[in-house]
C-alpha positions as CSV (number, residue, x, y, z in Angstrom):
1,X,37.7,75.7,71.8
2,X,36.7,74.4,68.1
3,X,38.2,71.4,68.5
4,X,39.1,69.1,71.4
5,X,39.8,66.3,70.0
6,X,43.6,66.7,68.8
7,X,44.3,67.3,72.6
8,X,42.3,64.8,74.0
9,X,43.2,62.0,71.3
10,X,47.6,62.7,71.8
11,X,49.3,61.5,75.3
12,X,51.4,64.0,76.8
13,X,54.8,63.5,77.8
14,X,57.0,64.4,81.0
15,X,59.8,63.4,79.4
16,X,59.2,65.8,75.9
17,X,58.1,69.1,78.7
18,X,54.1,69.0,76.6
19,X,51.9,71.1,78.1
20,X,49.6,71.8,74.9
21,X,47.9,75.1,75.1
22,X,44.1,75.2,75.5
23,X,43.9,79.0,76.5
24,X,41.4,80.1,73.1
25,X,42.9,83.9,73.1
26,X,46.4,82.6,73.9
27,X,46.2,80.8,70.7
28,X,44.4,83.8,68.9
29,X,47.2,86.2,69.7
30,X,50.0,84.1,69.5
31,X,49.4,83.3,65.9
32,X,47.8,86.3,64.7
33,X,51.1,88.2,65.8
34,X,53.4,85.5,64.2
35,X,50.7,86.0,61.2
36,X,51.7,89.5,61.1
37,X,55.5,88.6,59.9
38,X,56.3,89.4,55.6
39,X,58.2,86.4,55.9
40,X,56.7,83.7,53.1
41,X,57.8,81.0,56.0
42,X,56.8,79.7,58.5
43,X,58.2,77.2,60.9
44,X,56.2,76.2,63.9
45,X,58.3,74.3,66.7
46,X,57.4,72.0,69.1
47,X,54.2,71.5,67.0
48,X,52.0,68.6,69.6
49,X,48.6,68.3,68.1
50,X,48.4,70.8,66.2
51,X,45.6,73.6,67.6
52,X,48.9,76.3,66.6
53,X,49.5,74.2,63.2
54,X,45.9,74.5,61.8
55,X,45.1,77.6,62.4
56,X,49.1,78.7,60.4
57,X,48.3,76.0,57.7
58,X,45.3,79.0,57.1
59,X,47.2,81.4,56.2
60,X,48.4,79.3,52.9
61,X,52.1,80.6,53.5
62,X,54.5,77.5,53.8
63,X,54.7,75.8,57.4
64,X,57.8,73.4,58.5
65,X,56.4,71.2,61.6
66,X,59.3,70.2,64.0
67,X,58.9,67.8,66.4
68,X,60.3,65.6,68.3
69,X,57.9,63.1,69.2
70,X,56.6,60.1,66.9
71,X,52.9,60.3,68.0
72,X,52.3,64.0,67.8
73,X,53.7,63.3,64.2
74,X,51.7,60.7,63.5
75,X,48.6,62.7,64.6
76,X,50.3,65.9,63.0
77,X,50.5,63.7,59.3
78,X,47.4,62.3,60.2
79,X,45.8,65.8,60.3
80,X,47.3,67.5,57.8
81,X,49.4,65.5,55.3
82,X,47.3,66.8,52.3
83,X,47.5,70.1,53.0
84,X,50.7,71.1,50.3
85,X,51.5,73.3,52.5
86,X,52.3,71.8,55.7
87,X,55.7,70.4,55.4
88,X,56.6,67.5,58.5
89,X,60.4,67.4,60.7
90,X,59.7,64.9,63.2
91,X,63.5,65.3,65.3
92,X,65.2,67.1,67.9
93,X,64.7,71.2,66.8
94,X,67.7,72.4,69.2
95,X,70.1,70.4,66.4
96,X,67.5,68.4,63.8
97,X,69.4,70.6,59.9
98,X,66.5,73.6,58.9
99,X,66.3,74.0,55.2
100,X,68.6,77.6,54.9
101,X,66.4,80.0,52.6
102,X,63.6,82.8,52.9
103,X,63.5,84.4,56.2
104,X,60.6,82.4,59.0
105,X,58.4,84.1,61.0
106,X,59.6,81.6,64.0
107,X,55.9,80.5,66.7
108,X,56.9,78.3,69.0
109,X,55.1,76.4,72.6
110,X,58.7,75.2,73.1
111,X,59.0,72.2,75.8
112,X,60.2,73.4,79.1
113,X,62.7,71.5,79.0
114,X,64.4,72.6,75.6
115,X,63.0,76.4,75.1
116,X,66.3,78.3,76.9
117,X,68.9,75.2,74.0
118,X,65.8,76.2,71.1
119,X,66.4,79.3,71.3
120,X,70.0,79.3,70.9
121,X,69.7,77.8,68.1
122,X,68.0,80.4,66.2
123,X,69.5,82.8,67.9
124,X,73.3,81.8,66.8
125,X,73.5,79.9,64.4
126,X,73.2,81.8,60.5
127,X,68.9,81.3,60.6
128,X,66.8,83.4,58.6
129,X,63.7,85.3,60.4
130,X,62.4,87.9,60.4
131,X,60.1,87.6,63.7
132,X,59.6,85.2,66.6
133,X,56.4,84.2,68.5
134,X,57.8,81.9,71.7
135,X,56.7,80.7,74.7
136,X,57.9,80.2,77.8
137,X,57.7,79.6,81.5
138,X,57.4,82.7,83.5
139,X,60.5,83.1,84.8
140,X,62.9,82.7,81.8
141,X,60.8,85.2,79.7
142,X,61.7,87.2,82.8
143,X,65.5,86.3,82.3
144,X,65.5,87.2,78.3
145,X,63.8,91.1,79.5
146,X,65.5,91.1,82.2
147,X,67.9,94.7,83.0
148,X,71.9,95.2,84.8
149,X,71.3,94.9,88.2
150,X,68.4,92.4,88.7
151,X,68.7,89.1,89.1
152,X,67.2,87.7,86.3
153,X,69.7,89.6,84.5
154,X,72.3,87.4,82.4
155,X,73.3,85.5,78.7
156,X,70.3,84.9,78.1
157,X,69.2,88.4,78.6
158,X,71.9,89.7,77.1
159,X,72.4,87.7,73.6
160,X,68.4,88.4,73.5
161,X,69.0,92.2,73.9
162,X,71.1,92.5,71.7
163,X,69.5,90.9,68.5
164,X,65.6,91.5,69.2
165,X,63.5,94.1,70.4
166,X,61.7,91.9,72.6
167,X,58.2,92.2,74.0
168,X,55.8,90.1,76.5
169,X,52.5,89.4,75.2
170,X,50.3,87.9,76.6
171,X,51.2,85.8,80.8
172,X,49.7,82.5,81.0
173,X,48.6,80.8,84.3
174,X,48.7,77.4,84.4
175,X,45.1,76.3,83.6
176,X,45.9,77.8,80.0
177,X,47.7,74.4,79.2
178,X,46.9,70.3,79.1
179,X,48.3,69.0,81.6
180,X,48.6,72.1,84.2
181,X,52.0,73.0,84.6
182,X,53.5,74.4,88.3
183,X,54.2,77.5,86.9
184,X,53.7,80.3,85.3
185,X,54.0,80.6,81.2
186,X,54.4,84.2,78.7
187,X,54.2,84.7,75.4
188,X,57.4,86.8,73.7
189,X,57.8,89.2,70.5
190,X,61.0,88.6,68.7
191,X,61.7,91.6,66.6
192,X,65.5,91.3,64.3
193,X,67.2,94.9,65.5
194,X,68.7,96.9,62.7
195,X,73.0,96.5,63.3
196,X,72.3,92.9,65.7
197,X,75.3,91.0,66.5
198,X,77.1,89.0,63.9
199,X,77.1,86.0,63.8
200,X,80.8,85.2,65.3
201,X,80.6,87.7,67.1
202,X,77.6,86.0,68.7
203,X,79.2,82.9,69.4
204,X,82.0,84.4,70.7
205,X,79.5,87.0,72.7
206,X,78.5,83.8,74.6
207,X,82.1,82.2,75.6
208,X,82.6,85.5,77.4
209,X,79.0,86.1,79.4
210,X,79.6,81.5,80.5
211,X,82.4,82.6,82.1
212,X,82.0,86.6,82.9
213,X,78.9,85.2,84.6
214,X,79.9,82.2,86.2
215,X,80.4,82.6,89.8
216,X,77.8,85.5,90.3
217,X,78.6,86.6,93.2
218,X,82.3,87.8,92.4
219,X,83.9,89.6,90.5
220,X,84.8,89.5,86.4
221,X,88.4,89.6,87.8
222,X,87.8,86.3,89.7
223,X,86.1,85.0,87.6
224,X,88.5,85.0,84.6
225,X,91.4,84.2,87.2
226,X,93.5,82.1,85.1
227,X,92.6,82.8,81.7
228,X,92.5,87.7,81.7
229,X,94.7,89.4,83.7
230,X,92.7,92.2,85.0
231,X,94.4,94.8,83.4
232,X,93.6,93.6,79.5
233,X,89.9,93.1,80.9
234,X,89.8,96.6,81.9
235,X,92.3,97.2,78.5
236,X,88.6,95.9,76.3
237,X,86.1,98.2,78.9
238,X,85.2,95.6,81.2
239,X,85.6,96.8,84.8
240,X,88.4,94.0,87.2
241,X,86.2,94.9,90.2
242,X,82.0,94.5,89.2
243,X,80.2,92.1,88.9
244,X,78.9,90.3,85.4
245,X,75.1,92.0,86.8
246,X,75.7,96.0,86.1
247,X,77.0,95.0,82.6
248,X,75.0,96.3,80.4
249,X,74.8,94.3,77.1
250,X,76.3,97.1,74.5
251,X,79.0,97.9,77.2
252,X,79.1,93.1,77.0
253,X,79.3,93.1,72.8
254,X,82.0,96.4,72.4
255,X,84.2,94.6,74.5
256,X,84.4,90.7,72.6
257,X,84.3,92.7,69.5
258,X,88.3,93.9,71.2
259,X,89.2,90.8,72.5
260,X,88.2,89.0,69.5
261,X,91.4,91.5,68.1
262,X,93.1,91.5,71.0
263,X,93.5,88.1,72.4
264,X,91.4,84.9,70.0
265,X,92.5,82.9,72.5
266,X,89.5,83.0,75.3
267,X,87.2,81.6,72.2
268,X,87.3,77.9,71.1
269,X,87.2,78.4,67.6
270,X,89.2,80.9,65.9
271,X,86.2,83.5,64.9
272,X,86.7,85.9,61.9
């Protein structure tokens, strides 16, 4: 590494799911992919000691960094506060307010214990992004890219694939991080689709998916029992005798759009 001192100075905390990336090849791949975006500003989630931050700042675009760890924020402030295009936000990336405006290029070695809710926020809230390059546990990355009929395929697969084109950039073993995790990891590139679901449709889609996948081995009719009768499911294109895991993303979106129009009572809040 060119500068191992920041990592040595920051104590990783299990409570924050911290595993700092030390693989130089992976660092270069992630930063290069994030900076290939034409977005006018950058958003880094979980910068920790600032290994990616240092390289991202060299690009010159405004960078917002979000971290929950007070010690990490203190170190980041010490290292980069003199850079006028560096903006530090201390808080939980799942819920901290983020500046509106122009699209982001989002990058992050996401904390293992919060990666899924962070991604769900990025995909469902009104946050404009041109691309995202995010690190996950390998199992989560496999779920994101899961195909119908496989164990990996689920609500996260459907939502992510309807919103973005996904590419696995690099797979990393435990030795690429400090401290060494017990699992492999993977960096995934998200590029937005030209015709993604609206924000309201995405939130409604999650409601439909979570109900449908509630018990993977049960049929749709069983999972929706007491909520919607089988004939309604069939009417929106969801064969009641099927299991959720065999239905492709496009069919889920079509069914959700019909349910929004025909059965808005299914959803916890009004859907336009």
